[in-house]
C-alpha positions as CSV (number, residue, x, y, z in Angstrom):
1,M,-3.1,-1.2,11.9
2,Y,-2.6,-0.7,15.6
3,R,-3.8,2.8,15.3
4,L,-7.0,1.6,13.8
5,F,-7.8,-1.6,15.8
6,R,-7.7,-2.5,19.4
7,D,-5.8,-5.5,20.6
8,S,-9.0,-7.5,20.3
9,G,-8.8,-7.0,16.5
10,R,-12.0,-5.0,16.6
11,S,-12.7,-1.3,15.7
12,V,-15.4,1.3,15.8
13,V,-14.8,3.7,12.9
14,I,-16.9,6.8,12.4
15,A,-17.2,8.2,8.9
16,L,-17.2,12.0,8.3
17,D,-16.2,12.0,4.6
18,H,-19.8,12.7,3.3
19,G,-19.0,16.4,2.7
20,M,-16.8,15.4,-0.2
21,G,-19.9,14.9,-2.3
22,S,-23.1,15.1,-0.3
23,N,-25.0,17.7,1.7
24,V,-24.1,17.5,5.4
25,Y,-25.8,20.7,6.5
26,P,-26.7,21.5,9.2
27,A,-25.3,18.5,11.3
28,L,-21.7,19.0,10.1
29,A,-21.7,22.7,9.5
30,N,-19.1,22.9,12.2
31,P,-17.4,19.5,12.6
32,A,-15.4,20.4,15.7
33,P,-18.1,19.7,18.4
34,V,-19.2,16.5,16.6
35,L,-15.6,15.3,16.5
36,E,-15.2,16.0,20.2
37,A,-18.3,14.1,21.0
38,I,-17.3,11.1,18.8
39,V,-13.8,10.9,20.3
40,A,-15.2,11.2,23.8
41,G,-17.6,8.4,23.1
42,G,-14.8,6.0,22.5
43,A,-14.4,5.7,18.7
44,D,-11.2,4.0,17.6
45,A,-10.8,5.9,14.3
46,I,-12.3,8.6,12.1
47,L,-12.7,8.2,8.3
48,T,-12.7,11.6,6.8
49,S,-11.6,14.1,4.1
50,P,-8.3,15.9,3.6
51,G,-10.1,19.2,4.5
52,V,-11.3,18.0,7.9
53,I,-7.8,16.5,8.7
54,R,-6.1,19.8,7.9
55,Q,-8.5,22.0,9.8
56,F,-9.3,19.9,12.8
57,R,-6.1,18.0,13.4
58,D,-6.2,18.8,17.1
59,H,-9.5,17.0,17.4
60,L,-8.0,13.9,15.8
61,K,-4.7,13.4,17.6
62,S,-6.0,10.7,20.0
63,V,-7.7,8.5,17.3
64,G,-6.7,6.7,14.2
65,V,-7.4,8.6,10.9
66,I,-8.4,7.1,7.6
67,M,-8.4,9.5,4.6
68,R,-10.7,9.2,1.7
69,V,-8.5,9.5,-1.4
70,D,-11.1,9.0,-4.2
71,G,-14.1,10.9,-5.4
72,G,-14.5,13.8,-7.8
73,N,-18.3,13.7,-8.0
74,S,-21.3,15.1,-6.1
75,T,-25.0,14.6,-5.6
76,V,-25.8,17.7,-7.7
77,K,-28.0,16.6,-10.7
78,G,-26.1,16.4,-14.0
79,G,-22.7,15.7,-12.5
80,S,-20.3,13.0,-13.5
81,P,-20.5,9.6,-11.7
82,D,-16.7,8.9,-12.2
83,M,-14.8,7.9,-9.1
84,R,-11.3,9.0,-9.6
85,L,-8.2,8.9,-7.4
86,L,-7.8,12.5,-6.1
87,Y,-4.9,12.0,-3.7
88,S,-1.9,9.6,-3.2
89,V,-0.9,7.7,-0.2
90,E,2.0,10.1,0.1
91,D,-0.5,13.0,0.3
92,A,-2.3,11.1,3.1
93,L,0.9,10.5,5.1
94,R,1.8,14.2,4.8
95,L,-1.4,15.0,6.6
96,G,-0.8,12.5,9.3
97,A,-3.3,9.8,8.2
98,D,-2.9,6.2,9.4
99,G,-4.7,4.6,6.5
100,V,-6.5,5.4,3.2
101,I,-9.8,4.3,1.7
102,C,-11.3,4.0,-1.8
103,M,-14.5,2.6,-3.3
104,G,-15.1,-0.6,-5.3
105,F,-18.2,-0.8,-7.4
106,P,-18.4,-4.3,-9.0
107,G,-21.3,-4.8,-11.4
108,T,-21.4,-1.2,-12.5
109,V,-20.0,0.9,-15.4
110,L,-17.4,2.1,-12.9
111,E,-16.2,-1.5,-12.1
112,S,-13.0,-1.3,-14.1
113,Q,-12.2,2.3,-12.9
114,T,-12.8,1.6,-9.2
115,L,-11.0,-1.8,-9.1
116,G,-8.2,-0.2,-11.0
117,N,-8.0,2.5,-8.3
118,L,-7.9,-0.1,-5.7
119,A,-5.0,-2.0,-7.3
120,Q,-3.1,1.2,-7.8
121,L,-3.6,2.2,-4.2
122,A,-2.6,-1.2,-3.0
123,N,0.8,-0.9,-4.7
124,Q,1.3,2.5,-3.1
125,C,0.2,1.3,0.3
126,Q,2.6,-1.6,0.1
127,S,5.5,0.7,-0.7
128,W,4.7,3.0,2.3
129,G,3.4,0.4,4.8
130,V,0.0,2.0,5.0
131,P,-3.3,0.1,5.5
132,L,-5.8,0.2,2.7
133,M,-9.5,0.0,3.3
134,A,-11.7,-0.9,0.4
135,E,-15.4,0.1,0.5
136,M,-17.0,-2.7,-1.6
137,L,-20.5,-2.0,-2.9
138,P,-21.8,-4.3,-5.6
139,G,-24.0,-2.2,-7.8
140,G,-22.6,1.0,-6.2
141,F,-25.0,3.7,-5.2
142,M,-26.9,3.3,-8.5
143,N,-28.2,-0.2,-8.2
144,P,-28.2,-1.3,-4.6
145,D,-30.3,-4.4,-5.5
146,L,-27.0,-6.0,-6.5
147,G,-25.9,-6.0,-2.9
148,T,-26.9,-9.7,-2.4
149,P,-24.9,-11.9,0.0
150,E,-23.4,-13.7,-3.0
151,N,-22.3,-10.5,-4.7
152,I,-20.9,-9.1,-1.5
153,R,-19.0,-12.3,-0.8
154,L,-17.5,-12.0,-4.3
155,A,-16.8,-8.3,-3.9
156,V,-14.9,-8.5,-0.6
157,R,-12.8,-11.4,-1.9
158,L,-12.0,-9.3,-5.0
159,A,-10.8,-6.5,-2.8
160,V,-8.4,-8.6,-0.7
161,E,-7.0,-10.4,-3.8
162,L,-6.2,-6.9,-5.2
163,G,-4.4,-6.0,-2.0
164,A,-6.9,-4.4,0.4
165,D,-6.1,-4.8,4.2
166,I,-9.5,-3.9,5.5
167,I,-13.0,-4.2,4.0
168,K,-15.9,-1.9,4.5
169,T,-19.2,-3.4,3.2
170,S,-22.9,-3.8,3.8
171,F,-24.3,-6.2,6.3
172,T,-26.4,-9.0,4.8
173,A,-29.4,-10.7,6.4
174,P,-29.9,-13.2,7.7
175,A,-26.7,-13.1,9.8
176,E,-25.7,-16.5,8.7
177,S,-25.3,-15.2,5.1
178,F,-22.9,-12.6,6.4
179,R,-20.9,-15.2,8.2
180,G,-20.2,-16.6,4.7
181,V,-19.0,-13.2,3.6
182,V,-16.5,-13.0,6.6
183,E,-15.3,-16.6,6.2
184,N,-14.5,-16.0,2.5
185,C,-12.4,-12.9,3.4
186,Y,-9.0,-13.4,5.0
187,R,-8.8,-9.7,6.2
188,P,-11.0,-7.8,8.7
189,V,-14.5,-6.9,7.5
190,L,-16.2,-3.9,8.9
191,V,-19.9,-3.2,8.4
192,L,-21.2,0.1,7.1
193,G,-24.2,1.9,8.5
194,G,-26.0,2.8,5.3
195,G,-29.2,4.9,5.5
196,V,-30.6,6.5,8.6
197,V,-32.4,4.1,10.9
198,D,-33.8,4.2,14.4
199,E,-31.5,3.5,17.3
200,L,-32.6,0.0,18.1
201,S,-32.4,-1.1,14.5
202,L,-28.9,0.3,14.3
203,L,-27.7,-1.4,17.5
204,K,-29.3,-4.7,16.5
205,M,-27.5,-4.6,13.2
206,V,-24.2,-4.0,15.0
207,E,-24.9,-6.9,17.4
208,S,-25.8,-9.3,14.6
209,A,-22.7,-8.3,12.5
210,I,-20.3,-8.8,15.4
211,A,-22.0,-12.2,16.2
212,A,-21.5,-13.2,12.6
213,G,-17.8,-12.4,12.7
214,A,-17.4,-8.8,11.7
215,A,-14.4,-7.0,13.1
216,G,-16.4,-3.9,13.7
217,V,-18.3,-1.1,12.1
218,V,-17.9,2.0,10.0
219,L,-20.9,4.3,10.8
220,G,-21.6,7.8,9.5
221,R,-24.9,9.7,9.4
222,N,-26.5,7.5,12.1
223,I,-23.8,8.9,14.4
224,W,-23.1,12.5,13.3
225,N,-26.8,13.2,12.6
226,H,-27.8,11.8,16.0
227,P,-28.9,14.3,18.7
228,N,-26.3,12.9,21.0
229,P,-23.3,11.6,19.0
230,R,-21.3,10.8,22.1
231,A,-24.0,8.6,23.6
232,I,-24.7,6.7,20.4
233,V,-21.0,6.0,19.9
234,E,-20.7,4.8,23.5
235,A,-23.7,2.4,22.8
236,V,-22.1,1.0,19.7
237,T,-18.7,0.7,21.4
238,R,-20.2,-1.3,24.2
239,I,-21.5,-3.8,21.6
240,V,-18.3,-4.0,19.6
241,H,-15.8,-4.1,22.4
242,E,-17.7,-5.4,25.4
243,S,-20.1,-7.8,23.7
244,A,-23.1,-6.0,25.2
245,S,-26.5,-6.7,23.7
246,A,-28.4,-4.2,21.6
247,E,-31.0,-3.9,24.4
248,D,-28.5,-3.2,27.1
249,A,-26.7,-0.6,24.9
250,L,-30.0,1.0,24.1
251,E,-31.0,1.1,27.8
252,Q,-27.7,2.9,28.6
253,L,-28.3,5.3,25.7
254,A,-31.8,6.1,26.9
255,S,-30.6,6.6,30.5
256,G,-27.7,8.8,29.6
257,R,-25.4,6.7,31.8
258,P,-21.7,6.7,30.7
259,S,-20.4,3.3,29.6
260,R,-18.1,1.3,31.8
261,K,-14.4,1.9,30.8
């Protein structure tokens, strides 16, 4: 856990696992310069695929690494929606990962499968002493309307009861509703970035989440698809680790000034 979180108990995780099922061209056609920028921006950990870990291990040696171990589907029309375990915790350790992640889709036809994956991984992680992150999305990607504060509160509690060490889930508005999510979960909750939004909206969401008790963020396409990944990571890091406001972080981003270290 110390490889994934700072002493404050907070973390900025950048997700680059999208290529396991989604189209990431052209932004991640070559992950190397994007990884360099993200690490230089101050990210604490990278959530990514076995392929990226194997090929770009030199770019990951100074950050924590969380490996996606489930999947087996794609966005190609007609494919299977199944979410299977593709790798074991032992596989992740061989590649040098510090943690693993899997999905949880309560309220979908994949509920039993994904929660079963989570329980199976929790047992493996307990045996190996490896942190398990659960990405809890009520309704999954198929029915996002189920992502209500009440359902997310239930989902994150399900995950920790099944053995997850870290939760990745959606932010709920208003912020007070998300405080209820965090207070119902006795493990760290990190907020995911979701769809592409403008810079101020992203930074305001991060600020609100931290104020409501989130332990950090897991951001993906809003970072690696940004024209300046290093600068946007620095802006997010200022909010998470320095309690800067969204406006101050945006001003720094616009001016191109490096953050205070």
